[in-house]
Each structure stands twice: as structure tokens, then as C-alpha cells.
C-alpha positions as CSV (number, residue, x, y, z in Angstrom):
1,X,-20.1,76.4,24.0
2,X,-22.8,73.7,23.0
3,X,-22.1,74.1,19.3
4,X,-18.1,74.5,19.6
5,X,-18.6,71.1,21.7
6,X,-20.1,69.2,18.9
7,X,-18.1,70.8,16.2
8,X,-15.1,68.6,17.8
9,X,-16.7,65.8,18.7
10,X,-17.7,65.6,14.7
11,X,-14.0,66.6,13.5
12,X,-12.6,63.6,16.2
13,X,-15.3,61.1,14.7
14,X,-13.9,62.4,11.1
15,X,-10.3,61.7,12.1
16,X,-10.9,58.4,13.5
17,X,-13.0,57.1,10.4
18,X,-9.8,58.2,8.3
19,X,-7.4,56.9,10.6
20,X,-8.7,53.6,11.4
21,X,-7.2,50.1,10.6
22,X,-9.1,48.4,7.6
23,X,-11.2,45.9,8.4
24,X,-9.4,42.7,7.6
25,X,-12.2,40.1,6.1
26,X,-10.4,36.5,5.8
27,X,-11.3,34.7,2.9
28,X,-13.1,31.4,3.8
29,X,-11.5,28.4,3.6
30,X,-12.1,26.9,0.4
31,X,-14.1,23.7,0.5
32,X,-12.3,20.2,0.6
33,X,-15.1,18.6,-1.8
34,X,-16.2,20.4,-4.8
35,X,-18.5,19.0,-7.2
36,X,-17.4,19.0,-10.9
37,X,-20.0,18.2,-13.0
38,X,-23.1,16.0,-13.3
39,X,-22.1,12.7,-14.7
40,X,-23.2,12.3,-18.6
41,X,-26.6,10.4,-19.1
42,X,-24.8,7.5,-20.5
43,X,-22.9,7.1,-17.0
44,X,-25.7,7.7,-14.3
45,X,-25.0,5.0,-11.8
46,X,-21.2,5.4,-11.7
47,X,-19.6,2.2,-9.7
48,X,-16.1,2.6,-10.1
49,X,-13.5,5.1,-11.3
50,X,-10.0,5.3,-12.3
51,X,-7.2,8.2,-13.6
52,X,-5.5,7.8,-16.6
53,X,-1.8,8.4,-17.3
54,X,-3.0,11.5,-19.8
55,X,-5.1,12.4,-16.5
56,X,-8.6,11.5,-18.2
57,X,-11.0,9.5,-16.2
58,X,-12.3,6.3,-16.6
59,X,-15.7,4.9,-15.4
60,X,-17.9,2.3,-15.9
61,X,-21.9,1.4,-15.1
62,X,-23.4,-0.7,-12.0
63,X,-25.1,-4.3,-12.6
64,X,-27.8,-4.6,-15.4
65,X,-25.9,-2.1,-17.6
66,X,-24.0,-2.6,-20.6
67,X,-20.4,-3.9,-20.7
68,X,-19.2,-0.5,-21.6
69,X,-15.8,2.0,-20.3
70,X,-16.8,5.6,-20.5
71,X,-13.6,8.0,-21.0
72,X,-14.4,11.5,-19.4
73,X,-12.3,14.6,-19.4
74,X,-11.4,16.5,-16.2
75,X,-14.5,18.7,-16.4
76,X,-16.8,15.2,-16.9
77,X,-17.3,15.5,-20.2
78,X,-17.6,12.0,-22.2
79,X,-14.9,11.7,-24.5
80,X,-15.2,8.1,-25.6
81,X,-16.7,4.8,-25.4
82,X,-15.0,1.5,-25.2
83,X,-17.3,-1.3,-25.9
84,X,-16.2,-4.8,-24.6
85,X,-17.2,-8.5,-25.3
86,X,-17.6,-9.2,-21.5
87,X,-20.6,-9.9,-19.4
88,X,-21.5,-7.1,-16.5
89,X,-23.0,-9.6,-13.8
90,X,-22.2,-6.6,-11.3
91,X,-19.0,-4.5,-12.1
92,X,-18.2,-2.3,-8.9
93,X,-14.8,-1.0,-9.2
94,X,-11.5,-0.2,-11.3
95,X,-8.0,-0.5,-10.6
96,X,-5.2,0.2,-12.8
97,X,-1.1,-1.5,-12.7
98,X,1.8,0.6,-13.1
99,X,1.5,-0.6,-17.4
100,X,-1.9,1.0,-17.8
101,X,-3.9,-2.0,-17.8
102,X,-7.2,-1.8,-16.3
103,X,-8.7,-4.2,-13.6
104,X,-12.9,-4.2,-13.9
105,X,-14.1,-5.8,-10.6
106,X,-17.0,-7.7,-11.4
107,X,-17.4,-8.5,-7.8
108,X,-20.7,-7.1,-6.7
109,X,-22.1,-10.0,-4.5
110,X,-25.0,-8.1,-3.0
111,X,-27.0,-11.4,-1.8
112,X,-23.5,-13.5,-0.9
113,X,-24.2,-16.4,-3.0
114,X,-21.9,-15.7,-6.3
115,X,-19.8,-18.4,-7.0
116,X,-18.3,-17.0,-10.4
117,X,-16.9,-13.9,-9.1
118,X,-14.0,-12.1,-11.5
119,X,-12.1,-9.6,-12.1
120,X,-11.3,-8.5,-15.8
121,X,-7.7,-7.0,-16.9
122,X,-7.9,-4.9,-19.9
123,X,-5.3,-2.8,-21.8
124,X,-7.4,-0.1,-23.3
125,X,-5.2,0.5,-26.2
126,X,-6.1,-3.3,-27.3
127,X,-9.6,-3.5,-26.1
128,X,-10.1,-6.8,-27.6
129,X,-7.3,-8.5,-25.4
130,X,-9.2,-9.7,-22.1
131,X,-7.9,-11.6,-19.7
132,X,-9.5,-12.6,-16.7
133,X,-8.9,-13.6,-13.0
134,X,-11.5,-15.9,-11.5
135,X,-12.0,-16.2,-8.1
136,X,-13.7,-17.4,-4.9
137,X,-13.1,-16.1,-1.1
138,X,-10.9,-18.6,0.7
139,X,-13.2,-18.4,4.1
140,X,-16.4,-18.7,2.4
141,X,-17.9,-22.0,2.9
142,X,-21.2,-21.1,2.8
143,X,-23.5,-19.4,-0.2
144,X,-25.3,-17.2,1.3
145,X,-23.7,-17.5,4.5
146,X,-26.1,-16.5,8.0
147,X,-27.4,-12.8,7.4
148,X,-25.0,-11.9,10.3
149,X,-21.9,-13.3,8.6
150,X,-22.7,-11.8,5.0
151,X,-19.3,-10.3,4.6
152,X,-18.5,-11.5,1.0
153,X,-19.5,-8.7,-0.8
154,X,-16.6,-6.3,-2.3
155,X,-17.1,-3.1,-4.3
156,X,-13.5,-2.0,-3.7
157,X,-10.3,-2.8,-5.2
158,X,-6.6,-1.4,-5.9
159,X,-3.5,-2.5,-7.2
160,X,-0.1,-2.6,-5.9
161,X,3.0,-4.5,-6.4
162,X,1.7,-7.1,-8.7
163,X,-1.3,-8.0,-6.3
164,X,-4.9,-6.9,-6.4
165,X,-6.4,-5.9,-3.0
166,X,-10.2,-6.5,-2.1
167,X,-11.8,-4.5,0.3
168,X,-14.9,-6.4,1.6
169,X,-18.8,-4.3,2.0
170,X,-20.2,-5.9,5.4
171,X,-23.6,-6.5,4.6
172,X,-24.4,-8.3,7.6
173,X,-23.0,-6.4,11.0
174,X,-22.0,-3.5,9.0
175,X,-18.9,-2.7,10.7
176,X,-15.6,-4.9,9.5
177,X,-14.0,-4.3,6.2
178,X,-11.9,-7.4,5.3
179,X,-9.1,-7.2,3.2
180,X,-8.2,-9.8,0.7
181,X,-5.0,-10.4,-1.8
182,X,-5.1,-11.9,-5.4
183,X,-2.2,-11.9,-7.9
184,X,-2.7,-10.1,-10.9
185,X,-2.1,-12.9,-12.9
186,X,-5.0,-14.5,-15.2
187,X,-6.6,-17.8,-14.5
188,X,-8.3,-19.5,-11.2
189,X,-7.7,-18.5,-7.6
190,X,-8.8,-18.3,-4.1
191,X,-8.4,-14.6,-2.7
192,X,-6.5,-15.1,0.3
193,X,-7.6,-13.0,3.5
194,X,-4.9,-10.9,5.0
195,X,-6.5,-8.8,7.5
196,X,-9.5,-6.8,8.5
197,X,-10.4,-3.7,10.5
198,X,-13.6,-2.0,12.1
199,X,-14.3,1.1,9.7
200,X,-18.4,0.8,11.0
201,X,-19.5,1.6,7.4
202,X,-20.3,-0.4,4.3
203,X,-17.3,0.1,1.7
204,X,-18.2,1.1,-1.5
205,X,-14.9,2.0,-3.3
206,X,-11.1,2.2,-2.8
207,X,-7.9,3.7,-4.5
208,X,-4.1,4.0,-3.6
209,X,-2.0,7.1,-4.0
210,X,0.7,7.3,-6.6
211,X,3.6,7.1,-4.1
212,X,1.1,4.1,-2.0
213,X,1.3,6.2,1.4
214,X,-2.3,6.7,1.5
215,X,-5.2,4.4,0.8
216,X,-8.9,5.8,0.9
217,X,-12.1,4.1,1.1
218,X,-15.5,5.8,0.3
219,X,-18.8,4.5,2.2
220,X,-22.0,6.6,2.1
221,X,-21.2,10.5,2.1
222,X,-17.8,9.6,3.9
223,X,-14.3,9.5,3.1
224,X,-12.2,6.9,5.1
225,X,-8.3,7.9,4.7
226,X,-5.4,6.2,5.9
227,X,-1.9,8.5,5.7
228,X,1.5,7.5,6.2
229,X,0.9,3.9,4.8
230,X,4.5,1.9,5.2
231,X,2.8,-1.4,4.0
232,X,-0.4,-1.6,1.4
233,X,-1.8,-4.8,2.9
234,X,-2.0,-3.3,6.3
235,X,-3.0,0.0,4.9
236,X,-5.8,-0.1,8.3
237,X,-2.7,0.4,10.6
238,X,-1.7,3.7,9.4
239,X,-2.8,7.3,10.5
240,X,-6.7,6.9,10.0
241,X,-9.3,10.0,9.3
242,X,-13.0,9.5,8.9
243,X,-14.4,12.6,6.9
244,X,-18.1,13.3,6.3
245,X,-18.8,14.4,2.8
246,X,-22.0,16.3,3.1
247,X,-24.4,16.6,0.2
248,X,-22.5,14.0,-1.6
249,X,-24.9,11.5,-1.0
250,X,-24.3,7.7,-2.0
251,X,-20.4,8.1,-2.8
252,X,-19.7,4.8,-4.7
253,X,-15.9,5.3,-6.4
254,X,-12.9,7.0,-5.6
255,X,-9.2,7.4,-7.3
256,X,-6.0,9.4,-6.9
257,X,-5.3,12.1,-9.1
258,X,-2.3,13.4,-7.4
259,X,-0.7,12.0,-3.8
260,X,-3.2,15.1,-2.4
261,X,-6.1,15.1,-4.8
262,X,-9.1,12.7,-5.0
263,X,-11.7,12.3,-7.7
264,X,-14.7,10.6,-6.9
265,X,-18.4,9.8,-7.8
266,X,-22.0,9.1,-6.4
267,X,-24.8,6.9,-7.7
268,X,-26.7,10.1,-7.9
269,X,-24.7,10.7,-11.1
270,X,-21.8,13.6,-9.8
271,X,-18.5,14.2,-10.3
272,X,-16.3,15.4,-7.4
273,X,-12.9,16.4,-6.1
274,X,-11.3,16.3,-2.5
275,X,-8.2,18.0,-2.0
276,X,-6.4,16.4,1.1
277,X,-4.9,19.1,3.5
């Protein structure tokens, strides 16, 4: 009897094994942030990035480096170097208009005492034709101001509708991003203060999406994403999400590839893509 029971249980076990529902293993959700490449040695201090009409990237190094723009393909390989006859006092970010002009923000102002801030307008097909927008901040009266008021550094710019928007890096209280506006015409201007918002971070890059309904800012290992933007001047009134970027390090620059995909660089010399959910 005992042997019969053993045989019966064995048969049942085999039947249950054969007829069982297969265990469904769900694939892990793809990480939103993906490292694409280590940047070439020529541009290991990338501080700004933009996407060109042919889907290549263009970037540059930080202060103290040569005044060159570097073209990269989508895999991060160097495809060209544009040597400009310009000073690189402290290049910090890039923007691009709807005519393909690149704007170089020579706007770094760590000590908040620069009086020669500039944005250079470059047509990369005719790089010898350079124009300069020289400016001061309309609300800065001390060079430098008191330490707690050191909010006149700018490492983030974007272009929209004939205007260049500058987002400040708050080196004083490390919490408020001020927003300024310049016309994209060459000459001397005052950057008009048009708003501010609390972000509790030091902003190091900015970009606007092709359809202008999203604005992205970056700070160290963080993405600050504003969605459903109705007016780029007041992007900070849109839906806001702070996104951690673990492992990305000191993220310095950001640009939109499409309305739902971003490219970022870090001071550590890496190129990333980020997909917006």
C-alpha cells in the first residue's frame, strides 16, 4: 500500500509540473538615465551642450580652456572642432535659435564681480562672423554683493521667440533661481529680471523643448523638469518634478533631443541620455 501511495504522489507531482502555468518574469523597467559614452579627452570639462539640426551635439569646455566648440556624434565621438576668435573667460552654457545660430554664454560669475558678461552669437557654418551681446544684471549694484546675496552667477541659458533667458546660480543662499531676459540682438543691454522661483539647488544648465512645453534645468545629480509650460518666461509656474540622477555626478549641461528625450553632460566627462516618462 505504501509503495502504491508513493507512486501516486510521484505521478501527481509530475502532472502538476507539466500542467503548471509558466512563471512570468517581468522585464525590469529601462532606466531613464543611460550613459552613452565617456567624452573625448578634448572636452573633459563640458559645461554646455546643444543639439544641432543634423542630430549631432555641440559642446565646449569650462573657464580657462580654449575657445573651441566641439561637434560630437550621437555616440559621443568627436567629429569636428570649431576654433573661435573669442575669449573664454567663463563659458557656461549654449542655446540655439530657430535659424540655427548658437549662443555661447560667457556668463560664469563665481565671485559675482564680473562687469564684462557676454553672450556670443555664432553661425557655425560661418564661424568667423561673430556677434556679441554684452550685458549687466539690472538689479546688481555691488561687485561683489554681500555673500548671502551672491546670486548673479549664471550657468544656464535658453532661447525662445527672439529672447535669451538666463537662470541664475544662487551661490549665496543656494535656493533661489532668478530668471532674466535679453533680446538676441547684438549690442549692450541690461538683463531684465522677470521672475524667480525656489529650487533649493545651484542651477548649472537649462534647455527648452522643441515644442516649448517643457523646460529642463540641471543641478548636481538632479534634473528639474517643468511640464505643460504655457509661457516660457514663467516656466516655473508649470508642473514641476525634481528627479534624482544617481551616479551622474556634477551634471553641468542639458539639451532636448526631442520633446521627450534629453542629452546631458557631467563635469566628470560623461555623456548621458534621459527619457522623459
